[in-house]
C-alpha positions as CSV (number, residue, x, y, z in Angstrom):
1,M,200.3,-25.6,49.8
2,A,200.5,-28.6,52.3
3,V,201.9,-26.1,55.0
4,A,199.0,-23.6,53.9
5,G,196.6,-26.3,54.4
6,I,197.7,-27.3,57.9
7,L,197.8,-23.6,58.9
8,A,194.3,-23.2,57.6
9,F,193.2,-26.2,59.7
10,V,195.2,-24.7,62.7
11,V,193.6,-21.2,62.2
12,A,190.1,-23.0,61.8
13,L,190.5,-25.2,65.0
14,L,191.6,-22.0,67.2
15,V,188.4,-20.4,65.8
16,S,186.2,-23.3,66.9
17,V,187.8,-23.1,70.4
18,M,187.1,-19.5,70.7
19,I,183.5,-20.0,69.5
20,H,183.3,-22.7,72.1
21,E,184.7,-20.5,74.9
22,A,182.4,-17.8,73.6
23,G,179.3,-20.2,74.4
24,H,180.2,-20.4,78.1
25,F,181.0,-16.6,78.2
26,L,177.8,-15.0,76.6
27,T,175.5,-17.4,78.4
28,A,177.5,-16.7,81.7
29,R,177.1,-13.2,81.3
30,R,173.6,-13.5,80.1
31,Y,172.7,-14.9,83.5
32,G,174.5,-12.4,85.6
33,M,177.7,-14.3,86.4
34,K,181.1,-12.9,86.6
35,A,183.6,-13.9,84.0
36,T,186.8,-12.5,84.6
37,Q,189.0,-14.1,82.0
38,F,188.5,-15.1,78.4
39,F,191.8,-16.5,76.8
40,V,192.9,-18.5,73.7
41,G,195.6,-20.7,74.5
42,F,197.6,-21.9,77.8
43,G,200.7,-21.0,79.2
44,P,202.6,-17.5,79.6
45,T,200.4,-14.5,78.3
46,L,201.2,-13.2,75.0
47,W,198.9,-10.3,74.9
48,S,195.7,-9.2,77.0
49,T,193.8,-6.5,77.4
50,Q,190.9,-5.4,80.1
51,R,187.6,-4.7,79.0
52,G,185.2,-4.0,81.9
53,E,185.3,-6.8,84.4
54,T,187.0,-9.3,81.7
55,E,190.6,-9.8,80.7
56,Y,190.6,-10.8,77.2
57,G,194.0,-12.3,75.9
58,V,196.2,-14.8,74.0
59,K,198.4,-17.2,75.6
60,A,201.7,-19.0,74.2
61,I,200.4,-22.6,73.7
62,P,197.6,-22.7,71.1
63,A,196.1,-25.8,72.4
64,G,192.8,-24.6,73.4
65,G,191.3,-21.8,75.6
66,F,189.3,-21.0,78.7
67,V,187.0,-18.8,80.2
68,K,187.4,-18.2,84.1
69,I,183.8,-17.9,85.6
70,V,183.9,-16.9,89.3
71,G,182.7,-19.7,91.8
72,M,182.6,-22.4,89.3
73,T,182.7,-24.8,92.4
74,P,182.1,-24.3,96.0
75,L,185.6,-25.1,96.6
76,E,186.8,-21.9,95.0
77,E,187.3,-18.7,97.0
78,V,184.9,-16.0,95.7
79,P,185.9,-12.3,96.1
80,P,183.8,-10.4,98.4
81,G,180.9,-8.6,96.7
82,D,180.8,-11.5,94.2
83,E,179.1,-14.0,96.2
84,D,175.7,-13.6,94.5
85,R,177.3,-13.8,91.0
86,A,179.4,-16.9,91.8
87,F,178.5,-19.9,89.1
88,Y,177.7,-22.3,92.0
89,K,175.0,-20.2,93.6
90,Q,172.8,-20.0,90.4
91,P,169.7,-22.1,89.8
92,A,170.6,-25.7,88.3
93,G,169.0,-24.8,84.8
94,K,171.3,-21.9,84.2
95,R,174.3,-23.7,85.3
96,T,173.4,-26.5,82.9
97,V,172.9,-24.1,80.1
98,V,176.2,-22.5,80.6
99,L,178.2,-25.9,80.9
100,A,176.6,-27.0,77.7
101,A,177.1,-24.2,75.5
102,G,180.4,-24.7,74.7
103,S,179.5,-28.2,72.9
104,V,176.4,-26.6,71.5
105,M,178.6,-24.2,69.8
106,H,180.6,-27.0,68.1
107,F,177.3,-28.4,66.9
108,V,176.1,-25.1,65.5
109,I,179.5,-24.6,63.8
110,A,179.1,-27.9,62.1
111,V,175.6,-27.0,60.9
112,V,176.8,-23.8,59.4
113,L,179.9,-25.6,57.6
114,I,177.5,-28.0,56.3
115,L,175.0,-25.6,54.8
116,I,177.7,-23.5,53.6
117,S,179.3,-26.7,51.8
118,S,175.7,-27.6,50.4
119,F,174.3,-24.2,49.3
120,A,177.4,-22.1,48.4
121,V,179.8,-24.9,47.1
122,G,177.4,-27.7,46.0
123,R,177.9,-31.6,45.7
124,V,180.9,-33.8,44.5
125,V,180.2,-35.0,41.1
126,E,182.6,-36.7,38.6
127,G,184.4,-34.1,36.3
128,Q,186.1,-34.1,33.0
129,P,188.3,-37.1,32.7
130,A,192.2,-36.8,32.8
131,L,194.4,-39.1,30.7
132,A,196.7,-40.9,33.3
133,S,199.0,-42.6,30.5
134,T,199.2,-43.2,26.9
135,S,200.3,-46.6,25.5
136,D,203.0,-47.4,22.6
137,C,200.6,-49.8,20.9
138,V,197.0,-51.1,21.0
139,A,196.3,-54.7,20.6
140,A,193.5,-55.7,18.3
141,D,191.8,-58.0,20.8
142,S,191.5,-57.5,24.5
143,A,193.0,-61.2,25.1
144,A,196.3,-59.8,23.7
145,T,198.8,-57.6,25.0
146,C,201.5,-55.4,23.5
147,G,204.7,-54.0,24.6
148,S,205.5,-52.1,21.4
149,A,203.6,-51.9,17.8
150,G,203.7,-55.1,16.2
151,A,204.4,-57.3,19.2
152,V,201.2,-59.2,18.6
153,P,199.4,-59.6,15.2
154,G,197.1,-56.8,14.6
155,A,198.6,-54.5,17.1
156,V,198.9,-50.8,15.7
157,P,200.8,-47.9,17.1
158,G,198.8,-46.0,19.9
159,P,196.6,-43.5,18.2
160,A,196.9,-41.2,21.4
161,K,200.6,-41.1,21.9
162,A,201.1,-40.7,18.2
163,A,198.6,-37.6,18.0
164,G,200.5,-35.9,20.9
165,I,198.3,-36.6,23.8
166,Q,200.5,-36.5,27.0
167,P,199.6,-38.3,30.5
168,G,197.7,-35.6,32.6
169,D,196.0,-34.0,29.9
170,V,192.3,-33.2,30.8
171,V,189.9,-33.9,28.0
172,T,187.3,-30.9,28.0
173,A,185.7,-31.4,24.6
174,I,185.3,-33.8,21.5
175,G,184.5,-32.1,18.4
176,G,183.5,-28.9,20.1
177,K,181.0,-30.9,22.5
178,K,181.7,-30.6,26.1
179,V,182.8,-33.8,27.9
180,K,180.9,-34.4,31.1
181,D,182.7,-37.6,32.6
182,S,184.8,-40.3,31.9
183,E,182.1,-42.6,30.8
184,E,180.9,-40.2,28.3
185,F,184.7,-39.9,27.0
186,V,184.8,-43.8,27.0
187,R,181.6,-44.3,25.2
188,T,182.4,-41.6,22.8
189,V,185.8,-43.1,21.7
190,R,184.4,-46.8,21.5
191,R,181.6,-46.0,19.0
192,S,184.1,-43.9,16.7
193,A,186.3,-46.6,15.3
194,G,188.1,-45.3,12.2
195,T,186.5,-41.8,12.7
196,P,189.0,-38.9,13.5
197,L,187.9,-37.1,16.5
198,T,189.0,-33.6,17.6
199,L,189.9,-33.5,21.2
200,T,190.2,-30.4,23.3
201,V,192.5,-31.2,26.0
202,Q,193.6,-28.8,28.9
203,R,197.4,-29.1,29.6
204,D,199.6,-26.6,31.8
205,G,196.5,-24.5,32.1
206,K,196.1,-24.0,28.4
207,Q,193.5,-25.5,26.0
208,R,194.9,-27.4,23.0
209,Q,193.3,-29.2,20.0
210,V,194.5,-32.7,19.0
211,T,193.1,-34.9,16.2
212,V,193.1,-38.8,16.9
213,T,191.5,-41.7,15.2
214,P,190.3,-44.6,17.5
215,A,191.9,-48.0,16.0
216,K,189.6,-50.9,15.6
217,V,189.7,-53.5,18.3
218,L,187.7,-56.0,20.0
219,R,186.8,-55.3,23.6
220,P,184.3,-56.7,26.0
221,S,180.8,-54.8,25.8
222,L,180.3,-52.2,28.5
223,E,176.8,-53.8,29.3
224,D,178.1,-57.5,29.3
225,E,181.7,-58.1,29.7
226,K,181.3,-61.8,28.4
227,V,180.4,-60.4,25.0
228,K,183.0,-58.9,22.6
229,E,182.3,-56.2,20.1
230,E,184.2,-54.1,17.6
231,V,185.0,-50.8,19.3
232,G,187.4,-47.9,18.9
233,A,190.4,-47.6,21.2
234,I,193.2,-44.8,21.3
235,G,195.5,-46.6,23.8
236,V,195.1,-44.5,26.9
237,S,194.1,-45.2,30.7
238,V,191.4,-42.9,31.8
239,Q,191.6,-41.3,35.1
240,R,188.5,-40.1,36.9
241,R,188.3,-36.6,38.5
242,L,186.1,-35.0,40.8
243,A,184.4,-31.8,40.5
244,T,181.5,-29.7,42.4
245,E,178.1,-28.9,41.0
246,R,175.9,-26.2,42.5
247,V,172.2,-27.5,43.1
248,G,169.1,-25.8,44.1
249,P,167.7,-25.0,47.7
250,V,165.9,-28.4,47.9
251,D,168.7,-30.5,46.9
252,A,170.9,-28.5,48.8
253,L,169.0,-29.2,52.0
254,K,168.7,-32.9,51.1
255,D,172.6,-33.0,50.8
256,S,173.1,-31.1,54.2
257,K,170.6,-33.8,55.9
258,E,172.7,-36.5,54.2
259,S,176.2,-35.0,55.2
260,A,175.1,-34.5,58.7
261,G,173.9,-38.2,58.9
262,L,177.1,-39.3,57.5
263,I,178.9,-37.3,60.2
264,I,176.8,-38.5,63.0
265,K,176.9,-42.2,61.8
266,G,180.7,-41.9,61.5
267,I,181.3,-40.8,64.8
268,G,179.0,-43.2,66.2
269,T,180.8,-45.9,64.6
270,T,184.1,-44.7,65.6
271,L,183.2,-44.7,69.1
272,T,181.3,-48.0,69.3
273,E,182.8,-50.5,66.6
274,K,186.2,-48.8,65.9
275,L,187.2,-48.9,69.6
276,G,189.4,-52.1,69.1
277,T,191.4,-50.4,66.3
278,I,193.2,-48.3,68.7
279,T,195.6,-51.3,69.3
280,K,196.2,-51.5,65.7
281,L,197.2,-47.8,65.0
282,Y,201.0,-48.5,64.6
283,G,200.4,-51.5,62.2
284,D,200.1,-52.2,58.4
285,D,196.5,-52.8,59.0
286,R,195.6,-49.6,60.5
287,D,191.9,-48.6,59.9
288,P,192.0,-45.4,57.6
289,E,188.4,-44.9,59.1
290,G,189.7,-45.3,62.7
291,F,190.9,-43.0,65.3
292,I,192.8,-40.1,64.3
293,G,194.3,-37.1,66.1
294,V,194.5,-33.5,65.7
295,Y,198.0,-33.7,64.3
296,G,196.7,-36.4,61.6
297,A,193.6,-34.5,60.9
298,G,195.6,-31.4,60.1
299,R,198.2,-33.3,58.0
300,I,195.2,-34.6,55.9
301,S,193.9,-31.0,55.5
302,G,197.3,-30.0,54.3
303,E,197.3,-33.0,51.7
304,V,193.6,-32.0,50.8
305,L,194.6,-28.5,49.9
306,A,197.7,-29.5,48.1
307,S,196.2,-32.0,45.9
308,Q,195.2,-31.8,42.2
309,E,191.5,-31.7,42.8
310,T,189.6,-28.4,41.7
311,A,189.1,-25.7,44.3
312,G,185.5,-26.3,44.9
313,V,186.3,-30.1,45.7
314,K,189.1,-29.0,48.1
315,L,187.1,-26.7,49.8
316,L,184.2,-29.0,50.2
317,T,186.5,-31.7,51.6
318,F,187.9,-29.3,53.9
319,L,184.5,-27.9,55.3
320,S,183.7,-31.5,55.7
321,I,186.7,-32.5,57.9
322,M,186.0,-29.3,59.9
323,A,182.4,-30.1,60.4
324,G,183.1,-33.7,61.5
325,L,185.9,-32.5,63.9
326,N,183.5,-30.0,65.4
327,V,180.8,-32.8,66.0
328,F,183.2,-35.0,67.4
329,V,184.4,-32.6,70.0
330,G,181.0,-31.4,71.0
331,V,180.0,-35.3,71.6
332,F,183.2,-35.9,73.4
333,N,183.1,-32.9,75.7
334,L,179.6,-33.9,76.8
335,L,180.8,-37.4,78.0
336,P,179.8,-37.7,81.6
337,L,183.5,-37.5,82.7
338,L,185.3,-34.8,84.9
339,P,186.9,-32.6,84.1
340,L,184.8,-32.6,80.8
341,D,181.7,-30.2,80.6
342,G,179.8,-33.4,80.5
343,G,181.3,-34.4,83.7
344,H,180.1,-31.4,85.3
345,I,176.8,-31.5,84.0
346,A,176.5,-35.0,85.2
347,V,177.5,-34.1,89.0
348,L,174.9,-31.4,88.8
349,L,172.1,-33.7,87.5
350,F,173.1,-36.1,90.3
351,E,172.9,-33.5,92.7
352,Q,169.5,-32.3,91.8
353,G,168.1,-35.9,91.1
354,R,169.1,-36.9,94.7
355,D,167.8,-33.9,96.2
356,R,164.2,-34.5,94.5
357,I,164.3,-38.1,96.0
358,R,165.4,-36.8,99.4
359,R,162.4,-34.4,99.2
360,L,160.0,-37.0,98.4
361,F,161.0,-38.7,101.8
362,G,160.4,-35.6,103.8
363,Y,163.8,-33.8,103.6
364,R,163.6,-30.1,103.8
365,G,167.3,-28.9,104.5
366,A,169.6,-27.2,102.0
367,L,170.8,-28.9,98.8
368,Q,173.5,-31.3,99.5
369,R,176.3,-30.9,97.2
370,V,178.7,-33.6,95.8
371,D,182.1,-33.4,97.5
372,L,184.4,-32.8,94.5
373,T,187.4,-33.4,96.5
374,K,186.3,-37.1,96.8
375,L,186.1,-37.1,92.9
376,M,189.6,-35.7,92.3
377,P,191.2,-39.1,92.1
378,L,188.8,-40.2,89.4
379,T,189.3,-37.0,87.6
380,Y,193.2,-37.2,87.5
381,A,192.5,-40.8,86.4
382,V,190.5,-39.6,83.5
383,V,193.1,-36.8,82.6
384,V,196.2,-39.3,82.7
385,A,193.9,-41.7,80.4
386,F,193.1,-38.7,78.0
387,V,196.8,-37.6,77.6
388,G,198.0,-41.2,77.3
389,L,195.4,-41.7,74.4
390,T,196.2,-38.6,72.9
391,V,200.1,-39.3,72.9
392,W,199.2,-42.8,71.6
393,I,197.3,-41.4,68.6
394,L,199.8,-38.5,68.0
395,G,202.7,-41.0,67.8
396,A,200.9,-43.1,65.4
397,D,199.8,-40.1,63.1
398,I,203.6,-39.2,62.8
399,V,205.2,-42.6,62.2
400,N,202.1,-44.5,60.6
401,P,199.9,-41.5,59.2
402,V,196.7,-42.3,57.3
403,R,197.0,-41.3,53.7
404,L,194.3,-39.9,51.5
405,P,193.3,-42.5,48.8
406,Q,195.1,-41.8,45.5
């Protein structure tokens, strides 16, 4: 299942890339620009087909995608007859829309995934408890421990183990009444000292009924741990389990808003407060909420789908991962650094702002464009930095991966 989860992540990521490029492609076409290629992946072409003036296809390396729009910069040679459809010849507003459309699509994807999570799946709640382990004996007082029955005065054989309860059993009902969560289970057992309880447990996909009588013991009160009271105990450790719960439209909208806020807050924290954790990725103190790469996110997705959680919890967690990733990619792509879309937008806005200021002082000539050749060294430096950071995080994700909490 871990492999299936990783594959699901890769497919979802490629779909996001396709939608990102579709944002550029559709807006460019909408404004009359000429897009000659729409490809998923890089490297050698595995498959392509010509539809009208655009070649659509798939390349060998599934590490992104691209749309080729004629005349992206004045440096590009434009085929005769396409001059008026060249990207750089279009009004600044239209070019800004085309450049930003990719990131906007990531935000749209995230919103859709969050809404699907809230409306179609629901919210995470505590589910019916599992019994993580059973004890050989139960001590009469919490101040004592026992390794086996009779090891301390008043110790009795563990009622749960004696009744045939096994680690991993999920308690679904007590006396025919459905058990909601671990707290309800614990309180029911505690108030039933000396009274036989019929537990319905799920084991290996089948329902079984087990009768167990809680022993009378002294334990700290749940309301005040300094006070001891006589309660029932069966000698088990309870494991909290997660489940999903469907909610109404109003609550679903509230949950969606809260989820979006948590994602935005998390990304803001990562890009500000967590920057220093980059140097600790290979240490034992790696921050589990710090930087993580595509490989690490894919591996976590695999762990999520391979976990013992319910299908609803798995789906909700996976959708949350993909929503957060899309928001992060959308924000990252808008950073004012070439060769990112945000860098091109920054150049465009600089040109327009400078032109307006010049015209305030009487300039009436043509728009003076930024000489992109002078920005190439900076662009190469940014690319090298991004590649280096990517490799650094990838290495950490391989040799010192972030693990899901158990």
